N, C-alpha and C positions, 0 to 999 in steps of 0.2 A: 504494500500500500504506500503510494508516494504522493497522492493528490488529496488535498483537503478542500471541501466545499464548505464555506463558513457563511452563516447568515446571522448578522448581528441583530439583536432585538431592539432596534431603534424605535423610540416612540415617534408618532407623527410629528412632522415639522422639525425633525432633528436630523435630517439627512446631511446637514453640513458637517456632521462628525465623521462621515464616511472616509474622507481623505486621511484623517488622522488614524483611523482604524486600519486602513490599508498600509499606512506607514508602519504600524505595529507588525503586520504580517511580513513586511519587507525587511524587518530585523532578522527574520529566519531565512528568507529567500528573495532574490530579486525577481523571480518569475511569479508575479501576482497579476491576475486578471480581475478587474473590477466588474461586478455584476450589480449595477445600481438597481434599486435605490439602497439596498442594505446587505449586499452579499459580495463574495469574492471566491475565486479559485486560487489555490496556491500549490505550486509544484515543489515538493520538499525533498527531491532526490539528493541535492547537494547538502541540505540540512541534515538528512539522515546520516550521511557519512561524517559530517562535521561534528555533530553532537553525539554520534554513536547511539541514537535512539530512533525508533520508527516514527512515521507520521502520526499514527494513532497515539503514541506516547507523548508527542509534542503538542497534540491538540489541547489537553488540559492546561498546559503552560500558557498557550495563547488565550484561552478562556479566562484564566486568572489575571493575566495582564490587562485584558480588555475591561474586566470588572474593576481592577485596582486603579487604572489610569482614567477611564472614561465613565465608570459606573454603568457599563453596558454589558449585558450577558449575551451569549451566543449559543447557537446550536451548530454542530459540526458533523459532517459525513466524510468518511475516508474510503478511498478505493484505489485500485491500480491505474485508473484513468478518470478523466473528467466526467464521463457519462455515469459510471458507477458511483462516483463521489456525489454527484447531484442526486441520484436516486437514493443513496444511503441517507442523505440529508432529510428526506421525507420521514424517515423512521427515527431520527435523532431527537433528543430533547435536551434542555439545558442540564449540563453536568454529566450527560451520558453520550459519548461519541459512538455513532453507528459506523462500524467498520466492515467492509466487505472485502475479504482476501481474494486474490485472483483465482485461487483454486476452488473457491466457493461461489464464483460468479453465476454459474449455470443454475445452481440450487436457489440462489437469491432471486434470480430473474424469473424462474419458472412460474411462480404463482402471482407475479406482478401483473396488473391489468395493462393491456396494450397501451392505453392512454398515458400511463406513467412514464413511458419511454421518451426522453427528450427528443424533440423534433417531430413527434407524432401529434398532429393536430386533431381537432374534433372530427373533421370530415374523413380523414384517413382511418381514425379509430372506428368511426361508424361503419365504414366500408368493410373493414376487417371483421368486426363483430357480426355483421350480416351473414358472413360466411363461417361463423363459429370460431374465428380466430380471436378470442377475447382475452387470452392471456399470452404472455411472452413465451411460455413453454410451448404452447400450441403453434405460435408463429415460428419458433425455432425448429419445430419438427416438420413444418410445412415445406414442400418442395420449393426451391428458389423460383422455378418457372411459374408456379402458381402465384406467388407474391408479386412477381413482375407483371403478370397479367392483371392483377387487381389494382396495383398502385403505380405501375410504370417500371421501366427497366432499371434506371438508376436508383430510384427510391426503394424499389423492391430489394435490390442488392444490399443497400445500406441497412434496410430494416432487418434483413436476414442476418447480416453480420452482427448488428447490435443485439438482436434477440439471442444470439449465441455467445454473447459476452465479448465480442471483438470491438474494441474501442480505439478508433484511429484518431480521436480528438486529441488536442494538446492545449496547454494553457498558454494563451497569448498575452504577454504583458501589455497593458494599456494604461491610460490615465483617465481618471474620473472627470478631469477637466475637459475631455473631449465630448462632453455632453452638456445639455441644458435641461433643467427640470423645473417644474412648477407644480404646486399642490393646491388643491381646493378642499379645505376641511369644512364640514358642516357643523353648525352650532349644536345640532342634535342628530342622533343617529337617523339617517334619512332613508325612507322606504320608497319615495316617489321616483320612478324612472325618469320622469320629465325633469326633475331637479338634477338628477345624475347627468343627463344629457346637457343641461344648461352649464353645469360645471365643466364638462368636457369641452363644450364650445368655448367657454371663457379661457380654459387652459390652453387650448389649441391656438386661439387668437393671440394669447400672450407669447407663446413659444414662437409663432410665426413672426410677430413683431420683433422679438429679441434676436431671432436668427437674421432677419433682414438688416437690422441695425448693425450687426456684426459682419455683414456680408458673408454669411455662412449658409450652407444647406445641410440637411441631415439625410442619412440613408435609412435609418431605422427609428421607429417610434415604439416606446414601451409604456404600457398602461399598468399601474398598480392600484388595485382597489382594496382598501383596508376596511375591515368589518368591525362591528361592535364587540366581538369576542377577541379582538386583537389579532386575529388571523388576517391573512392577505392573499390575494391572487394577483399574479403578475403575468402579463402576456406581451410578447413583442411581435412586431410585424415589419418586414422589410418593404420599403416603399418601391413603387414601380420605377421611380427615378428620384435622384436626390432633389430635395425641394425645400423651400422656405415658404411656400404658398399656403396661407392659412386654410383655404378651402380643402386642399389635399390633406393637410394634417387633420382637419376636423373629420373628413370622410374616413380616414384610417382609424382614428380614435373611436368613432361611432361603430365601425366594423368590429373592432376588438371587443368593445362593450357588448354589442349584440351577441357575439359569439359566446360570451360567458353564460348567457341564458339565465340571468339572475331573476329569481322570483321572490319578491318581497324581502330582499336582502337588506339588512340594516347596515347601511354604508356609513362609515365614519369619515373617510377622506378618500380623495381620488388624486393620484399623482400621474402626471404625464411627462415623459422624458424623451427628448430628441437626442439620438446617439449617432455616432459615426459622422461627426461634423467635418465638412470639407469647405475650402474657399468657394464662394459662389461663382467666381470667375472661371474656375476649373470645371464647373458642372455644365452639363448639357441637358436639354429637355426636348422631348418630342414635340414638333410643331403640330398643332391640332387644326389650324386654319378655322378655328371656332371663334367667331367675333365676340361671343359672350365670354369666353375664357379670357381673351385679350382685354376686353373691357373690365372684367373683374380684376385683372392684374394692374391695370392703370388706376382703377379706383383704390386698390390696395396701396399703391405708391403714394397717392394723394393723401390717404388716411394716415400713412406713416409720417408724412411731413406735418400734418396737423397735430398728431400726437406728440411729435418732437417739439413743436412750438407751444402747444397749449396743455400738454399733459396726457397721460395714458388714457384718461377717461373722456377725452374730447370727442372721440368717435368710437362707438361700440356697435356690434351687430344688433339689428332690431329685436332679435329674440332675447337679448340681455338688457334692453332698455326699460322694460316694464319693471 
């Protein structure tokens, strides 16, 4: 076991502590990948040799330091690769690291629902379940050709490998600063989907404005929904093209929210994060020859100038004006 997946138990509106917590992990290894808003992957191969201790033995040390320095607890999953470490995290709890050794990967995966596998979305999971492939053990036992007919050639091969414990992922060091986030917390636990969507619209508008002010575009949008019981759901979506267009960000945010299928969920806060930031001048976008799209972008530019001069509340979408 060389990979740790750490989720810090950050309270809402305290995401600013994440860079410091990442620095704590970097005391053990420089190979740390931020998983905003509250997580990280750490490759401890070098640390295991240096400290003479395994990754699972170093996990309690990380937890104690996070508590002592920041007053933040964490849950930790450990595995031979990023995929198994992420999945082990689901069964971890504060004070107890869930470790999955490489030789026990098949046994660990066998009874896991297919939707628990990183990279398997709701649509793919639904397709597999329709054919009785509802656990990873059954997916692993299915012929490769069958999986490829169901989900496609490349996706089928990746699914077959992952279900059999083959993890080709790696920890890619990054910086949390390569993202922008905004959060909308509700004064009371909110049940109304319309208010959830208003919060998403407001957050997407803010992100778009901030991205354009920085001359940046983003490639990925991540939605985190925090509930009254302190649990959270996080979903990410790669955009069709890098963008800072508020309408595109709003559409992606709505799509992720609808895919969650929340039914009378008591939502405490919604966080939207733009990730994979690149200079706008290096980005390209598909010409649509749609006069409405071009008009919306011109209006957006005018609104940005008005906000810069008169404040962020000078112009808001009509749905937020009431």
